[in-house]
C-alpha positions as CSV (number, residue, x, y, z in Angstrom):
1,X,0.0,0.1,0.0
2,X,1.5,3.3,-0.9
3,X,1.9,6.1,1.6
4,X,-0.4,8.3,-0.2
5,X,-3.2,5.7,0.1
6,X,-2.4,5.1,3.7
7,X,-2.8,8.9,4.7
8,X,-6.1,9.0,2.8
9,X,-7.9,6.5,5.1
10,X,-7.8,8.4,8.3
11,X,-9.0,11.4,6.3
12,X,-12.0,9.5,5.1
13,X,-12.6,8.1,8.6
14,X,-12.6,11.5,10.0
15,X,-15.1,12.6,7.4
16,X,-17.3,9.8,8.3
17,X,-17.2,10.5,12.0
18,X,-18.1,14.2,11.3
19,X,-21.5,13.5,9.9
20,X,-23.4,12.6,12.9
21,X,-21.8,15.7,14.6
22,X,-22.9,18.0,11.9
23,X,-26.4,16.5,12.0
24,X,-26.6,16.9,15.8
25,X,-25.5,20.6,15.3
26,X,-28.2,21.2,12.7
27,X,-30.7,19.6,15.0
28,X,-29.6,21.9,17.7
29,X,-30.2,24.8,15.5
30,X,-33.8,23.7,14.7
31,X,-35.4,25.5,17.6
32,X,-33.7,28.6,16.8
33,X,-34.7,28.4,13.1
34,X,-38.2,27.9,14.2
35,X,-38.1,31.0,16.3
36,X,-36.6,33.0,13.6
37,X,-39.4,31.8,11.2
38,X,-42.0,32.8,13.7
39,X,-40.4,36.2,14.1
40,X,-40.2,36.6,10.3
41,X,-44.0,35.5,10.0
42,X,-44.8,38.1,12.7
43,X,-42.8,40.9,11.0
44,X,-44.3,40.0,7.5
45,X,-47.8,40.0,8.9
46,X,-47.5,43.4,10.8
47,X,-45.6,45.0,7.8
48,X,-47.4,43.6,4.9
49,X,-50.9,42.7,5.9
50,X,-53.5,45.5,5.6
51,X,-56.2,46.3,8.2
52,X,-58.3,43.3,7.9
53,X,-62.1,43.2,8.6
54,X,-63.8,40.5,10.7
55,X,-64.0,37.4,8.6
56,X,-67.6,37.2,9.5
57,X,-68.4,39.9,7.2
58,X,-67.4,37.7,4.2
59,X,-70.5,35.6,4.8
60,X,-73.0,38.5,4.7
61,X,-76.0,38.0,2.5
62,X,-75.8,41.5,1.0
63,X,-77.0,42.5,-2.3
64,X,-75.0,42.7,-5.4
65,X,-73.5,46.2,-6.2
66,X,-75.6,47.6,-9.0
67,X,-73.7,48.8,-12.1
68,X,-75.6,51.2,-14.5
69,X,-74.1,51.5,-17.8
70,X,-75.0,54.7,-19.6
71,X,-74.4,56.0,-23.1
72,X,-72.6,59.2,-24.3
73,X,-76.0,60.9,-24.4
74,X,-76.8,60.0,-20.8
75,X,-79.3,57.4,-21.6
76,X,-79.3,54.2,-19.6
77,X,-78.0,51.1,-21.7
78,X,-78.1,48.4,-19.1
79,X,-78.1,47.5,-15.5
80,X,-76.2,44.6,-14.1
81,X,-75.8,43.0,-10.7
82,X,-79.5,43.5,-9.6
83,X,-80.8,39.9,-9.9
84,X,-80.3,36.9,-7.7
85,X,-78.7,36.6,-4.3
86,X,-75.3,37.7,-3.7
87,X,-74.2,35.0,-1.6
88,X,-75.2,31.4,-1.5
89,X,-73.9,28.6,0.9
90,X,-71.8,25.8,-0.4
91,X,-74.5,23.5,0.1
92,X,-76.6,25.4,-2.5
93,X,-74.0,25.2,-5.1
94,X,-73.8,22.2,-7.4
95,X,-71.4,19.6,-6.3
96,X,-70.2,19.3,-9.8
97,X,-68.9,23.0,-9.3
98,X,-66.7,22.1,-6.4
99,X,-65.3,18.9,-7.9
100,X,-64.5,20.8,-11.3
101,X,-63.1,23.9,-9.5
102,X,-60.8,21.7,-7.1
103,X,-59.7,19.4,-10.0
104,X,-58.7,22.5,-12.0
105,X,-57.4,25.1,-9.7
106,X,-56.2,23.3,-6.4
107,X,-56.2,19.5,-6.2
108,X,-54.5,19.4,-2.7
109,X,-56.8,22.1,-1.5
110,X,-58.0,20.0,1.6
111,X,-54.5,18.9,2.5
112,X,-52.3,22.1,2.2
113,X,-52.0,25.0,4.7
114,X,-52.7,27.7,2.3
115,X,-49.5,27.3,0.3
116,X,-49.0,24.2,-1.9
117,X,-45.4,23.6,-1.8
118,X,-45.7,20.5,-3.9
119,X,-47.6,22.4,-6.7
120,X,-45.4,25.4,-6.5
121,X,-42.4,23.3,-6.9
122,X,-43.8,21.4,-9.9
123,X,-44.9,24.7,-11.5
124,X,-41.5,26.3,-10.8
125,X,-39.7,23.3,-12.5
126,X,-42.1,23.3,-15.4
127,X,-42.0,27.2,-16.0
128,X,-38.0,27.0,-15.7
129,X,-37.7,24.2,-18.2
130,X,-40.2,25.9,-20.7
131,X,-38.8,29.3,-20.4
132,X,-42.2,30.6,-20.0
133,X,-45.4,30.2,-18.0
134,X,-47.0,26.8,-18.6
135,X,-48.3,26.0,-15.0
136,X,-49.3,27.8,-12.0
137,X,-48.8,27.1,-8.1
138,X,-51.2,29.5,-6.8
139,X,-53.8,27.9,-4.2
140,X,-57.5,28.9,-3.9
141,X,-56.7,30.4,-0.6
142,X,-54.1,32.7,-2.2
143,X,-56.4,33.6,-5.0
144,X,-59.2,34.4,-2.5
145,X,-56.6,36.6,-0.5
146,X,-56.0,38.5,-3.6
147,X,-59.5,38.9,-4.7
148,X,-60.7,40.1,-1.2
149,X,-57.8,42.3,-0.1
150,X,-55.3,43.3,-2.8
151,X,-55.1,45.1,-6.0
152,X,-54.4,43.6,-9.4
153,X,-50.9,45.1,-9.4
154,X,-47.9,42.6,-10.0
155,X,-45.2,43.3,-7.6
156,X,-43.2,41.3,-5.1
157,X,-44.5,43.2,-2.2
158,X,-48.1,42.4,-3.3
159,X,-47.2,38.8,-3.7
160,X,-45.7,38.6,-0.1
161,X,-49.0,40.1,1.1
162,X,-50.9,37.5,-0.7
163,X,-48.8,34.6,1.0
164,X,-49.3,36.3,4.4
165,X,-53.0,36.8,4.0
166,X,-53.5,33.2,2.5
167,X,-52.0,31.8,5.9
168,X,-54.1,34.1,7.9
169,X,-57.4,32.9,6.1
170,X,-56.4,29.4,6.7
171,X,-55.9,30.1,10.4
172,X,-59.3,31.9,10.7
173,X,-61.7,29.7,8.4
174,X,-62.4,26.2,7.7
175,X,-61.6,24.8,4.3
176,X,-65.3,24.6,3.4
177,X,-65.7,28.3,4.4
178,X,-62.6,29.3,2.3
179,X,-64.2,27.5,-0.8
180,X,-67.6,28.9,-0.1
181,X,-66.4,32.5,0.0
182,X,-64.2,31.8,-3.1
183,X,-67.0,30.5,-5.1
184,X,-69.2,33.5,-4.1
185,X,-66.6,36.2,-4.9
186,X,-64.5,35.2,-7.9
187,X,-65.0,37.0,-11.1
188,X,-66.5,34.7,-13.9
189,X,-66.8,37.1,-16.8
190,X,-69.6,39.3,-18.3
191,X,-69.8,41.3,-15.1
192,X,-70.7,38.1,-13.0
193,X,-69.2,37.8,-9.6
194,X,-69.7,34.4,-8.0
195,X,-71.1,31.1,-9.2
196,X,-74.7,32.0,-8.4
197,X,-74.5,35.2,-10.7
198,X,-72.5,33.2,-13.3
199,X,-75.2,30.6,-13.4
200,X,-77.9,33.0,-13.9
201,X,-76.0,35.3,-16.4
202,X,-75.0,32.3,-18.6
203,X,-77.6,29.5,-18.1
204,X,-80.7,31.3,-16.6
205,X,-80.6,29.0,-13.5
206,X,-79.4,28.8,-10.0
207,X,-76.1,27.5,-9.0
208,X,-77.6,24.4,-7.4
209,X,-79.2,23.4,-10.8
210,X,-75.9,23.3,-12.7
211,X,-75.2,20.1,-14.5
212,X,-71.7,18.6,-15.2
213,X,-71.1,20.4,-18.6
214,X,-72.3,23.8,-17.2
215,X,-70.1,23.3,-14.1
216,X,-67.1,22.5,-16.1
217,X,-67.6,25.6,-18.4
218,X,-67.9,27.8,-15.3
219,X,-64.7,26.2,-13.7
220,X,-62.9,26.9,-17.0
221,X,-63.7,30.5,-16.7
222,X,-61.3,30.9,-13.8
223,X,-58.2,30.6,-16.0
224,X,-59.2,33.8,-18.0
225,X,-62.9,35.0,-17.5
226,X,-63.1,37.5,-20.2
227,X,-61.3,35.2,-22.8
228,X,-63.4,32.1,-21.9
229,X,-66.8,33.5,-21.2
230,X,-69.3,31.8,-23.5
231,X,-70.7,35.3,-24.3
232,X,-67.3,36.2,-25.7
233,X,-66.2,33.0,-27.5
234,X,-68.5,29.9,-27.2
235,X,-66.0,27.7,-29.0
236,X,-63.1,28.8,-26.7
237,X,-65.5,28.1,-23.7
238,X,-66.4,24.7,-24.8
239,X,-62.9,23.7,-25.7
240,X,-61.8,24.9,-22.1
241,X,-64.6,23.0,-20.4
242,X,-63.4,19.9,-22.1
243,X,-59.9,20.6,-20.6
244,X,-61.7,20.7,-17.3
245,X,-63.5,17.6,-17.7
246,X,-60.1,15.8,-18.7
247,X,-58.7,17.1,-15.5
248,X,-61.4,15.9,-13.4
249,X,-60.9,12.4,-14.8
250,X,-57.1,12.6,-14.3
251,X,-57.9,13.7,-10.6
252,X,-60.0,10.7,-10.1
253,X,-63.3,12.6,-9.4
254,X,-65.0,11.7,-12.6
255,X,-65.3,8.6,-14.8
256,X,-64.1,8.7,-18.3
257,X,-67.7,7.7,-19.5
258,X,-69.3,10.7,-17.7
259,X,-66.7,13.0,-19.1
260,X,-67.3,11.8,-22.6
261,X,-70.9,12.2,-22.3
262,X,-70.5,15.8,-21.0
263,X,-68.2,16.6,-24.0
264,X,-70.7,15.1,-26.4
265,X,-73.3,17.6,-25.2
266,X,-71.4,20.7,-24.2
267,X,-73.1,23.5,-22.4
268,X,-74.6,26.4,-24.1
269,X,-75.8,29.8,-22.8
270,X,-79.4,30.4,-22.5
271,X,-80.9,32.9,-24.8
272,X,-81.1,36.4,-23.4
273,X,-84.1,38.7,-23.6
274,X,-84.7,41.3,-26.1
275,X,-83.8,43.9,-23.7
276,X,-80.0,43.2,-24.2
277,X,-79.5,46.3,-26.4
278,X,-75.8,46.7,-27.2
279,X,-75.1,43.5,-25.1
280,X,-71.7,42.9,-26.7
281,X,-70.6,46.4,-26.0
282,X,-71.8,46.2,-22.3
283,X,-70.0,42.9,-21.7
284,X,-66.8,44.4,-23.2
285,X,-67.0,47.4,-20.9
286,X,-67.7,45.3,-17.7
287,X,-64.9,42.9,-18.5
288,X,-62.5,45.8,-18.9
289,X,-63.6,47.4,-15.7
290,X,-63.3,44.4,-13.5
291,X,-59.6,43.9,-15.0
292,X,-58.7,47.5,-14.0
293,X,-60.9,48.4,-10.9
294,X,-61.9,44.8,-9.4
295,X,-65.3,44.0,-8.0
296,X,-67.5,47.0,-7.2
297,X,-68.3,47.4,-3.5
298,X,-70.8,50.0,-4.0
299,X,-73.1,51.0,-6.8
300,X,-71.3,52.3,-9.9
301,X,-72.4,54.6,-12.9
302,X,-70.3,53.9,-15.9
303,X,-70.3,56.5,-18.6
304,X,-69.4,55.1,-22.1
305,X,-68.8,56.3,-25.4
306,X,-71.6,54.3,-27.0
307,X,-73.8,56.3,-29.5
308,X,-77.3,54.6,-29.3
309,X,-78.4,55.8,-32.7
310,X,-75.2,54.6,-34.4
311,X,-75.3,51.3,-32.3
312,X,-78.7,50.7,-33.9
313,X,-77.6,51.6,-37.3
314,X,-74.7,49.0,-37.1
315,X,-77.0,46.3,-35.7
316,X,-79.5,47.1,-38.4
317,X,-77.0,47.0,-41.2
318,X,-75.6,43.7,-40.1
319,X,-78.9,42.1,-39.6
320,X,-80.2,43.3,-43.0
321,X,-77.2,42.1,-45.0
322,X,-77.1,38.7,-43.3
323,X,-80.7,38.0,-43.3
324,X,-80.7,36.0,-46.4
325,X,-77.4,34.2,-45.5
326,X,-78.1,31.5,-43.0
327,X,-75.0,30.2,-41.1
328,X,-73.1,33.4,-41.7
329,X,-72.0,35.6,-38.8
330,X,-70.7,39.1,-38.7
331,X,-69.2,41.9,-36.5
332,X,-69.0,45.6,-36.6
333,X,-66.9,48.2,-34.8
334,X,-67.3,51.9,-35.2
335,X,-64.7,54.5,-33.7
336,X,-64.4,58.2,-34.1
337,X,-61.0,59.8,-34.8
338,X,-60.5,60.3,-30.9
339,X,-60.5,56.4,-30.5
340,X,-63.9,56.2,-28.9
341,X,-65.8,53.2,-29.5
342,X,-69.2,54.4,-30.7
343,X,-70.7,51.2,-31.6
344,X,-69.8,47.6,-31.4
345,X,-71.7,44.5,-32.7
346,X,-70.3,41.0,-32.0
347,X,-72.8,39.0,-34.0
348,X,-76.2,39.1,-35.8
349,X,-78.1,38.1,-32.6
350,X,-77.0,38.7,-29.1
351,X,-79.9,36.8,-27.9
352,X,-78.2,33.7,-29.6
353,X,-74.9,32.3,-28.2
354,X,-73.4,35.6,-27.5
355,X,-69.9,35.1,-28.9
356,X,-68.4,38.6,-29.5
357,X,-66.8,38.2,-32.9
358,X,-65.5,41.7,-32.7
359,X,-62.8,40.5,-30.2
360,X,-62.2,37.1,-31.8
361,X,-58.9,36.5,-33.8
362,X,-59.4,35.8,-37.6
363,X,-57.1,36.1,-40.6
364,X,-57.5,39.6,-42.1
365,X,-56.5,38.6,-45.6
366,X,-55.8,41.6,-47.9
367,X,-57.1,43.9,-45.3
368,X,-53.5,43.6,-43.8
369,X,-51.8,44.7,-47.0
370,X,-52.3,48.3,-45.8
371,X,-49.4,47.9,-43.4
372,X,-47.2,46.5,-46.3
373,X,-47.7,49.3,-48.6
374,X,-47.1,51.8,-45.8
375,X,-43.8,50.1,-45.0
376,X,-42.9,50.4,-48.7
377,X,-43.7,54.1,-48.8
378,X,-41.9,54.7,-45.7
379,X,-38.9,53.0,-47.3
380,X,-39.0,55.6,-50.2
381,X,-41.4,54.2,-52.8
382,X,-44.2,56.3,-54.2
383,X,-47.9,55.4,-55.3
384,X,-47.0,55.8,-58.9
385,X,-43.9,53.4,-58.8
386,X,-44.2,50.5,-61.1
387,X,-43.9,46.9,-60.0
388,X,-44.4,43.8,-62.1
389,X,-47.4,41.5,-61.5
390,X,-45.8,38.1,-62.3
391,X,-45.4,34.6,-60.9
392,X,-43.6,34.6,-57.6
393,X,-42.0,31.6,-55.7
394,X,-40.6,31.7,-52.1
395,X,-39.3,28.5,-51.2
396,X,-42.0,26.0,-51.9
397,X,-44.7,28.7,-51.7
398,X,-46.3,30.6,-54.6
399,X,-48.9,33.2,-54.1
400,X,-51.8,33.3,-56.5
401,X,-53.9,36.3,-57.4
402,X,-57.6,36.1,-56.6
403,X,-58.6,35.9,-60.3
404,X,-55.7,33.6,-61.4
405,X,-54.2,36.2,-63.9
406,X,-51.2,38.5,-64.0
407,X,-51.3,42.0,-65.4
408,X,-47.5,42.7,-65.8
409,X,-46.3,46.2,-65.0
410,X,-48.6,48.0,-62.6
411,X,-48.4,51.1,-60.3
412,X,-48.6,50.6,-56.5
413,X,-51.8,52.4,-56.5
414,X,-53.3,49.9,-59.1
415,X,-52.0,46.9,-57.4
416,X,-53.4,48.0,-53.9
417,X,-56.8,49.0,-55.4
418,X,-57.0,45.7,-57.3
419,X,-55.6,43.9,-54.3
420,X,-52.9,42.1,-56.3
421,X,-51.3,39.4,-54.1
422,X,-48.0,38.8,-55.9
423,X,-47.2,42.6,-55.7
424,X,-47.9,42.6,-52.0
425,X,-45.6,39.6,-51.4
426,X,-42.9,41.3,-53.5
427,X,-43.1,44.5,-51.3
428,X,-43.1,42.6,-48.3
429,X,-40.0,40.7,-49.1
430,X,-38.4,43.9,-50.3
431,X,-38.8,46.0,-47.1
432,X,-38.6,42.8,-44.9
433,X,-41.1,40.8,-42.9
434,X,-39.6,42.4,-39.7
435,X,-40.4,45.9,-40.9
436,X,-44.0,44.9,-41.9
437,X,-44.6,43.3,-38.4
438,X,-43.1,46.5,-36.8
439,X,-45.3,48.8,-38.9
440,X,-48.4,47.0,-38.0
441,X,-47.4,47.0,-34.3
442,X,-46.7,50.7,-34.4
443,X,-50.2,51.5,-35.8
444,X,-51.9,49.4,-33.1
445,X,-52.1,45.8,-34.0
446,X,-51.2,43.9,-30.8
447,X,-51.5,40.3,-32.0
448,X,-48.4,38.0,-32.5
449,X,-47.4,38.4,-36.2
450,X,-45.8,35.3,-37.6
451,X,-42.8,36.6,-39.9
452,X,-43.4,34.3,-42.9
453,X,-43.9,35.2,-46.5
454,X,-47.7,34.9,-46.2
455,X,-47.6,37.7,-43.7
456,X,-48.0,40.3,-46.5
457,X,-51.3,38.6,-47.4
458,X,-52.7,38.6,-43.9
459,X,-52.0,35.1,-42.7
460,X,-51.6,36.1,-38.9
461,X,-54.8,36.4,-36.9
462,X,-56.0,39.7,-35.5
463,X,-59.2,41.0,-33.9
464,X,-61.6,43.3,-35.7
465,X,-61.3,45.9,-32.9
466,X,-57.5,45.9,-33.3
467,X,-57.5,46.2,-37.0
468,X,-60.0,48.9,-37.1
469,X,-58.0,50.8,-34.4
470,X,-55.0,50.5,-36.6
471,X,-56.6,52.2,-39.5
472,X,-57.4,55.2,-37.3
473,X,-54.1,57.1,-38.0
474,X,-54.8,57.4,-41.6
475,X,-58.0,59.3,-40.6
476,X,-56.3,61.3,-37.8
477,X,-53.4,63.1,-39.5
478,X,-51.0,60.2,-38.7
479,X,-51.7,60.2,-34.9
480,X,-52.2,56.9,-33.1
481,X,-55.0,57.1,-30.5
482,X,-55.8,54.0,-28.5
483,X,-59.4,52.9,-28.7
484,X,-61.6,53.1,-25.5
485,X,-65.1,52.6,-24.5
486,X,-65.4,54.2,-20.9
487,X,-65.1,57.9,-20.1
488,X,-65.8,57.9,-16.5
489,X,-66.8,55.6,-13.4
490,X,-68.4,57.0,-10.4
491,X,-69.8,55.5,-7.3
492,X,-73.0,56.1,-5.2
493,X,-71.5,59.2,-3.6
494,X,-70.6,60.8,-7.1
495,X,-66.9,60.2,-6.4
496,X,-64.8,59.5,-9.5
497,X,-63.1,56.1,-9.5
498,X,-61.9,56.3,-13.1
499,X,-61.5,59.0,-15.7
500,X,-60.2,58.6,-19.2
501,X,-56.7,59.9,-19.9
502,X,-56.4,60.5,-23.5
503,X,-53.2,60.2,-25.2
504,X,-51.8,60.1,-28.8
505,X,-48.6,59.6,-30.5
506,X,-47.4,60.4,-34.2
507,X,-46.9,57.2,-36.0
508,X,-47.2,58.1,-39.8
509,X,-45.3,61.0,-41.4
510,X,-46.9,63.5,-43.9
511,X,-45.4,62.0,-47.1
512,X,-46.5,58.3,-46.6
513,X,-49.8,59.3,-45.1
514,X,-50.6,61.3,-48.1
515,X,-49.7,58.3,-50.3
516,X,-51.7,55.8,-48.3
517,X,-54.8,58.1,-48.2
518,X,-54.6,58.2,-52.0
519,X,-54.4,54.5,-52.3
520,X,-57.1,53.7,-49.8
521,X,-59.4,56.0,-51.8
522,X,-58.6,54.4,-55.0
523,X,-59.7,51.1,-53.6
524,X,-63.2,52.6,-53.2
525,X,-63.3,54.7,-56.3
526,X,-62.1,52.3,-58.7
527,X,-60.9,48.9,-57.0
528,X,-62.3,46.1,-55.0
529,X,-64.1,48.3,-52.5
530,X,-66.7,50.1,-54.9
531,X,-69.6,48.7,-53.1
532,X,-68.6,50.9,-50.1
533,X,-68.7,54.2,-52.2
534,X,-70.9,56.7,-50.4
535,X,-71.7,59.1,-53.1
536,X,-73.1,62.6,-52.6
537,X,-69.8,64.1,-52.6
538,X,-68.6,62.1,-49.6
539,X,-65.1,60.6,-49.9
540,X,-64.6,57.0,-48.6
541,X,-61.3,55.4,-47.9
542,X,-60.9,51.7,-47.2
543,X,-59.5,48.2,-48.0
544,X,-61.3,44.8,-48.7
545,X,-60.0,41.6,-47.4
546,X,-60.6,38.0,-48.1
547,X,-58.9,34.9,-47.0
548,X,-58.2,31.6,-48.8
549,X,-61.3,29.6,-49.5
550,X,-63.4,32.7,-48.7
551,X,-63.3,31.8,-45.0
552,X,-63.2,35.4,-43.8
553,X,-64.3,38.5,-45.5
554,X,-63.5,42.2,-44.3
555,X,-63.8,45.8,-45.1
556,X,-62.1,48.3,-43.1
557,X,-62.0,52.1,-43.9
558,X,-63.0,55.6,-42.8
559,X,-64.8,58.8,-44.0
560,X,-64.1,62.1,-42.4
561,X,-63.5,61.3,-38.7
562,X,-65.3,58.0,-38.6
563,X,-63.4,54.7,-38.8
564,X,-65.3,51.3,-39.1
565,X,-64.5,47.7,-39.6
566,X,-66.7,44.9,-40.7
567,X,-66.0,41.2,-40.6
568,X,-68.3,38.3,-42.1
569,X,-67.5,34.6,-41.8
570,X,-68.6,31.3,-40.3
571,X,-67.9,30.4,-36.6
572,X,-66.5,27.1,-37.7
573,X,-64.4,28.8,-40.4
574,X,-66.0,26.8,-43.3
575,X,-65.8,28.4,-46.7
576,X,-68.4,31.0,-47.9
577,X,-69.7,30.6,-51.5
578,X,-69.6,34.0,-53.3
579,X,-68.8,36.1,-50.3
580,X,-65.8,38.4,-50.3
581,X,-64.8,41.6,-48.8
582,X,-65.9,43.4,-51.9
583,X,-69.7,42.5,-51.4
584,X,-71.3,41.8,-47.9
585,X,-68.6,43.6,-45.7
586,X,-68.4,46.6,-48.1
587,X,-72.2,47.0,-48.1
588,X,-72.7,46.7,-44.5
589,X,-69.9,49.4,-44.1
590,X,-71.6,51.6,-46.6
591,X,-75.1,51.5,-44.9
592,X,-73.5,52.2,-41.5
593,X,-71.5,55.2,-42.8
594,X,-74.7,56.7,-44.4
595,X,-75.8,56.9,-40.7
596,X,-72.9,58.8,-39.3
597,X,-72.8,62.6,-39.1
598,X,-70.4,64.6,-41.1
599,X,-68.1,65.4,-38.2
600,X,-67.4,64.0,-34.8
601,X,-65.9,66.1,-31.8
602,X,-62.4,65.3,-30.8
603,X,-61.4,66.3,-27.3
604,X,-58.0,68.0,-26.9
605,X,-55.3,65.7,-25.6
606,X,-51.7,65.9,-24.6
607,X,-49.4,64.7,-27.2
608,X,-47.5,61.6,-25.9
609,X,-43.9,60.6,-27.3
610,X,-44.1,58.2,-30.1
611,X,-43.6,54.5,-29.4
612,X,-40.5,52.8,-30.5
613,X,-40.5,49.6,-32.7
614,X,-41.1,46.4,-31.0
615,X,-37.4,45.4,-31.9
616,X,-35.6,48.1,-30.0
617,X,-32.4,48.1,-28.3
618,X,-32.1,45.6,-25.5
619,X,-31.3,48.1,-22.9
620,X,-34.0,50.6,-23.6
621,X,-36.4,51.7,-20.8
622,X,-39.4,50.2,-22.5
623,X,-37.6,46.8,-23.1
624,X,-36.6,46.8,-19.3
625,X,-40.1,47.5,-18.3
626,X,-41.5,44.8,-20.5
627,X,-39.1,42.4,-19.2
628,X,-39.9,43.2,-15.7
629,X,-43.7,42.8,-16.5
630,X,-42.9,39.3,-17.9
631,X,-40.9,38.3,-14.9
632,X,-43.8,39.4,-12.6
633,X,-46.3,37.5,-14.6
634,X,-44.1,34.3,-14.5
635,X,-43.6,34.8,-10.6
636,X,-47.2,35.6,-10.1
637,X,-48.5,32.4,-12.0
638,X,-45.9,30.2,-10.5
639,X,-46.4,31.1,-6.9
C-alpha cells in the first residue's frame, strides 16, 4: 500500500465521523430556526398585511352592487348586478362545481395549509424548463386573499402580502368556508361575480341546478374569465370546459364515461331577452372594468362612449345584409378619430350564443396589405412607382392572385386598389417581414405576427377591434389614438373612480400618409371596394380583405372622422360561397357610414412621445419595463 493511500484512510474516517456531529448541530439549531421563522412571519404580517375586517363579514348576504351603464347621451344602456342572491352557501352550489374547481385549480386544497409547496415546486420546474409560464402554483386560498384584499398590480410586495393573507385566512376559516367564500366572490366574466351570478347570467338557472357540462364551463372561466366567457367566444369556452373535464378524470373525481357524455353535449348559454341592447358592447365594458378596478363594492355609474343611434344603425346594417345568408355571422366596430368606440356588434343576434366576434382573432387577408404598402412608402417608394405583377415563388410557396391572372407592370396604386397578391408579397419581401410586423405593431395591431412570407397577405390572426383601431391614424393626421369605451366611472357618492386619460402619438409621417390616403381612396373609387362608395360628394377610404377559400371577408375604412371595420364569416371557419370583402362587408360598411354625421368632436389631448418599434435596443427603458412585467407574470402565476 502506498503512503498516499495510507494517509487518505484516516481522512476518510474523520469525514465519516464528522457526519453525525454535523447532523446534531443542525438539530440543535432547529429551535432557533423555528423561532426565527416565527419572528419573520410576525414581521411580515405586521408590515405587509393591511387592516383586515372581521371574517364574519365575508358571509354576509348583502345584495350585489348595481352597475348602471349609460351611453354618451346620458341614456341608460344596461343595469347589471341587480338579480339573484349575492351569496349562497356551499350546500346550495352544485357539487359538480366544487369537483370541477378543485380538480382544475387546487387538487390538494384540503391537505395544504394555504400554500401548496408541492404544486409550487412542480410549477417552478415546469416554467423554468419551458422558459415561460405553462403552469401555476397559486392555491385557492391565495386567489381568495388576492380577490378580497389586494389590488391587481404585479409586484413582489403584493405577492408577499398575498402569501401572508393566505396563511391568515387558513388560520381563521375552515376549508369549507374558504371554498364557499371563493365561489361567491370570484369573477367569472360578463360582469358576473360568484357562481350564483354566473349561473344566472349564462344559463338562466341557480348555481344548485348546474349540470356537469355547465359546471365544467364555469370552472374553466377561472383561468381567463374574459377570454373564455361563452358570451365572448363559445368555441373557446367549450374547448376549455373539455380540458376541465379531462382534468377531473385525471384527478379521479369523474369517470371517463361521464366526461365523454358531457363533452358530447357541451353547455350552451341560455338565450338572452330582447332587452339586451348593445349587449356585446356592455360585456366588453364590464370585463375591462373588472380587470382594472376589481369588483364594485358600491353602486357604480359607468359613462361610456356608446352612441345609441349609431349602435342601432350598426346592428340594423349587419342584420339586414345577413338575413338572407343562413349560417353566416358578422361583426362591426365603429370608432371616431378620438379612439372612442361608438358602436360594437359582435354577432347578428346577441340573444343567440353571445360570442363577441369583434374580439375574436381571424385572418385579415388583404385588409392587412395596408401595413405592407405603408412600410414600402416609408422605405422611399411612391404610389406611382411601377412593380411587375408576375408569378412569384418563395421556397415551396407560390402566391396566387384572386382571379388567377397576371397584369404585368402596374403602379403601386393599381396593385393596391385591385388587391394583387404577388405585388404585396414582393413588397413585403423587399422591405422585410420584420419591418412589416413593426409597422403594423406601431399602428396598433397587438397580435403576435408570424414573420413568414404569407404575412403580407394577412395570414396572422387579428381582432376586428385591433384592425379597425390600426386604420385610425390614416383618418387622424397620422396620430395613433388608443381605442376606449369608458369615459368615467363614479360611485354612489358621485366620487370619481376612473376618468379617461387621452393620449396620442405620431406614427405616420406626412408623405407616406398622403400616399396611403390616395391608395385607400382608389380602392373605393375604382378597385375592389366600390360597393362601399358613399356618393353625394362624400369621400370614402378603405380596404377589402378575403382569406383563402373565402373563410373570412373584411372591409375596414374611414370617411371624415369615422373609422369602421366589418367582418363576415362562419364560426366554424368553413368556406363561404361567393362572399368576399368586396360585397357583404363593403355593403354593411356603406349602410353604417350613411348614418354617421359629417363630423365628430375630438377632445383636446396631450401629445405623447411616439412609441419605439417592437425590436428596439435591449437596454431601452421600454424593453426593461416589458422584461420586468414578463418576470412578474411568471412569478405571479408560478407562486
